[in-house]
N, C-alpha and C positions, 0 to 999 in steps of 0.2 A: 658814205662807202660803196663802191660799184658791186651792182649786183650779177656783172656780166663778166667772164674771164677776158683777159686775165684779171684777176682779182687784186685790189690794194695789197693784200696781203697773201703771198703766193709762195708756192716751191717748185725746184725744178723737176723732181720725181723721185728719186732713189733715196732708201732708207737703209740703214744699218741692219744687215740680217740677225734675227734673235737667235740665241744660241741654240735652240730646239729645231731651227731650220737649218742651220749651218751644219749640224749634226745628220739631221736627215739627209743634206744631200750629200754628205761624204759617205754615208751608209749605202745610198742609191748608187754612187760612181764605183764603189766597191762590189755591188751586186747584193748587198744584204739586205734591202728592201726593194721592192718592184717599183712601177709607175705609179702603180693606183695609191702606194703609201706614202709616196713623194708626194703626191698631190693633195692628198689629205693633210700632210704637214705644211704643203703652201695655202692652202685653204684657211687652216687655222691662224697661221701667221698674218695671213691677209686680213681676215676678219678682225684680229685684234688691233691690227695697225690702223684700218679706217677709223674705228671708235676712238683711238688715240689721236689721230688726225683733228677729227671731230671736237674732242673735248680740248686741243690746242686752239681751237678758235678759227680753223680754217673752213672756207667753204666750199672747197674743193677736195678732192681725195685722189690718190694714186695706189696703186697696189704694191708700191715701193720697188717695183723690178723685182720681185721676190721670186719669180719663175726665171728669172735669167742669169746666165754666168757673166755677161758681159752687155755693156750698153748698146753696143752696135752689133758686134758679129752675130747674136743669137737672131737679130732680125733678117740680117742678109743671108745667112745659113739658110733661112725658110722660104728665101725667094727662089722661083726658078731657075734655072742656069748658074748659081751660086755655091760655092763650097766653100767652107773654112777649112783650111789645111795647115798643117805644121811648117812652120819657115826655120831658118838656123839662126834667128834673131827674133827678139821680142821690140816693142814699142820701147825707147829708151826714154824713160823720164829723168828728174835729177836725183841720181844716185841709185837708181833701181830700173828694172827692165819688167815689162809684163811677160806672160807665158808667150811662148815663139808661136802665134797666131798671124793670119793672113787671108786674103779673101783672094779666090780664083774663080772666074768667069769659064766655064766648062760647056756653055749652051746657051739659047737665046734667053735672055733675061725677061721674067715676068713675075706677077703677083698673081696667086691663084687664091680662091676663097676657102681652101683648106688650109691657108698659112696659121700656124698654132697661136700668133698674137690676136688674131680675130676671136678665138676661142677665150683668151686670157681677158680681153676687154669686155665681153660679153658677161663673164663671170664676175667681174669689177662692177659693170652696171647693175647687175641683177641684185648684187650684196648691197650696193648703196640704197637702191631703191627698196629694200627690205628694212635697212638699218638707219643710217644718218640722215639720207635725204641729200647728200652733198653732191656737186657736179663731179662727175669722172673725168679725170685729165689721164690722157695716154700720149706715152711718148716712143717715137720712133727714130732712128739715125737717119740725117739727112741724107740725100743722094749723093750730095757733095763729098760726104766722107767716104763712100765707096770709091768713087774717082780719086780721090787726094791719097787713099791709102794702097792702092793698086800697086802691085811690085812689078818690075820688068818681068816678062815672060809669062805671066798668070793671066793672060787672055788667051782661049782656044782659038788659034788662027785659022780654023776651018769655019769659026762661027763668024768672027768678026776681024775686021782687017787691021784693026788697031783701037787706041785707046778712045779716038773720036767715035767710032763706029757703033760703040755701046749706047751713045746719047739718047738716040730716038728710042730704043727699048726701054732704057731706064725711065724715060719720062713716061712712057705709058703703063709701066708696071707702078709706078708711084701713083699717078693718075688712078688706075684701078685700085692701090689700096685706098686711097681718099673715100673713093665711091663706096669701098665695102665696110670700111669703119663707119663712114655716116649712114648706109643702111642698117648696120649693127646699133646705130643709137647715137654715134660719138658726136658731141658737138664741141669738143675741145681738144685738138691734137698739138702734139709740139714736136716738131723736127730737131732732134740733137744734134750739133754741129762745130766740130773742131776745126774744120778746113778754114773757116773766116778767119779765126783766131791765129791759125798759123799763116796766113797771109799777111798779116801785121809784123813778122818775124823775118828777118833776113836769113837766121840761122834755119829755120825751116822752110824758107823758101829755098834755100840751096839744097836742102836736102830733096825738095820736091822734083828740083831739075836732075838731082842725080838718080830718080827713079822714072825719068823720061817725059816730065809734065813741061809742058809750055807754059810758064807763069807770066809772061808778057800777055796782059789783057785777061788774066783769068779771073778777076773779079767781076768783069763785064760777060764773062763766059758764064760764071756760075750764077749770076742774077737772071741771066736769060733762061739757064737751065730750070731754076727754080719758078720763075714766072711763067714758063709753058707748064710746068705742073699744077700751079695755083690758079691758072686760067680758069674760070668757070666753076669754081668751087662754089658749093651753096653758100647763101648770105649768111645762113645761120651757122655756119661753121667756123669757128676760130680756130686759125692754125697758126702758132708762134715759133719761134726758134730759141734754142740757148746755145750762145757762142762759148764754147768751153775753151780754155786755156792749158787742158789735161787736168784729170783728177785719177789718183791711183794711190791709194795708201798715203793719202796727205801729201803726195807731191804733185808736180806741175811741168810742163813742157813749154810753153812759149809766152814769151814776153814782148811787148810793144803795143802801144796805145791805138784805138780804133781808128785815127785819122786815114791811112790808107784805104779802107774799106768802108767807111762810114757812109759817104755819098750814093754807092751803089747798094748797100746793105740796108739802110735805113730809108734812103730817098727813091730807090728804084724797085727792090723785091718787095712783091705784094704781101708781106706778113702782116698778121694783124698786131703782133707784139714781137718784142725783143726783150729776152733774158740775157743781159749783161753782166759780166763780171767785173766789180768794182770794189774787191776786197783787199787790193794790193797796189803798191806804185807799180807794179808790171802793166796794169791796165791803162796807165796814163791818165789824163783830166776828162774832165766832161765836155770839153768843147766841142767835141765830134757829136754830140747830141745836137748841135744846131741843124744837122741835115734831115732830123725827123719832121715829116712834113705837120704842119697844123691839121688837126682832124681827130680820128677816133684811133690811130695807131697809139700803142702803149710801148714805153720803155720800162721794163722792170729792172729797176737797179740792185745788183746783188751784191750788198754792203756788208752782208753777214756771210762771214767765212765758214765753210764746212770742213776746213783742213785742221782745225782744233777746237779744243773743246771751251777755250776762255770764252766769256761773254764780251760782246761789242759794248761799248759806252753809249748809252741811250741818246744822252745829249749830243755827242759827237756826231752819231749816226744821223741824227735830224738836221744837224748841222750841214751835213753833206749832202742831204736831199734838197735843201734850201740852195747850195751850190748848185747842184744839177738844174734848178727850176731857173737859174739864168740863162739856160742854153735851151730848155723843153719846158713847156707849160707843165705846172704840177699837176693838172689834171691828166695829163699824159704821161705821169709817172707811177710808179708803183713799187713794192720792195719785197725781195726773197731772199734766201740763203744765195751766196755766190753759186753753188753746184748742188749736186745732189750729194748726199751723204755717202753714196757706195756705188760708183759709176760702176765696178765690178763687185764679184762677190765678196772678196776680200774685206771693202770696207775700208773709210778712213780711221786715222788714228785719234779717236775720241770715244766717249761711253754712249750709250743709249740715253740717260739721264741728262747729259751735256746736250746730244742732239735735241732734244724736245725743250730742253731750255731755249737753244736757240729759235726754234719755231714759235714758242711762245713769245718771244722777245720780237719776232717779226710781226706778229699780230699785234702786240701791245703798241707799238711804234706807227704801225700803220693806221691803227684805231684813232691814235692821237693825231698824226698829221692830216690826215683826210677825214676827220669827223665832220 
């Protein structure tokens, strides 16, 4: 079994918020408890979480994103020059819509070392050093998500002339973020990314064009953006990405196999690993994995769904891993749930017991396949 990330049995990041934490966040929102009391509730929940991650057999641990409301907006809102604003619509999933929030650029984009996520990481790292000794994994949204989700009219014209003009500052901000997390002790970071999955969907590409995005050559532009950020990162820092097709209350957004993006994403972008969702027919076949270069890059197969509590058939899952190995070497593959269990604080439609049964299943299958 691999002793370095991504691990043969890995996770995307988020977990269902326990009832006590949900109650504390609700009380905080209504002014019943203060920031300090909320932090105590978060610390307690995260301490319990990392022990459960260890008990399930994981070699890594996340904080479950317990300090966040959203997988992406909380990070973006902490950047210099970026505000999270209310829109007249949310993000449309299958049959349900999120809260009406969006990104607005109101000044020069930057990453400062007082970004709250740095403190969140340090707390997780210190906790793991005192307790389970697991490798801390920390997730942030990819810069491509900020670009892809920008609505028309949401860039301050006195700061930037348009969408293309934000790229240089966005690259600098993320390079500074990587350096800051590394200096804080991070050695395993993940860029969570919905944009690449939407590039596989004609429906989502049409919506992007309606937002003023030039979709011709967009995969090449995104690959260039990411490689500028990853260029020169420390050799002992593992940076992976999770390509998400939408995860909100067990619903989804995007359909379409990885063929349109695989050559750029797997073959060009300098990530160390790729968490790819393969829990449904919407993801297509494993053929795009042929673009994974031979070497040290890893594709983490998201064969275990987080959208329901029903456990997958173990032998059927092993068979799918074997099928994937026809297109990428088995030693460059790993296994994880298809997504997090709670990309937003609302969470998916399954119980905590079902959630942990899924994690134990991932570990058991990985132990057998890569023993």
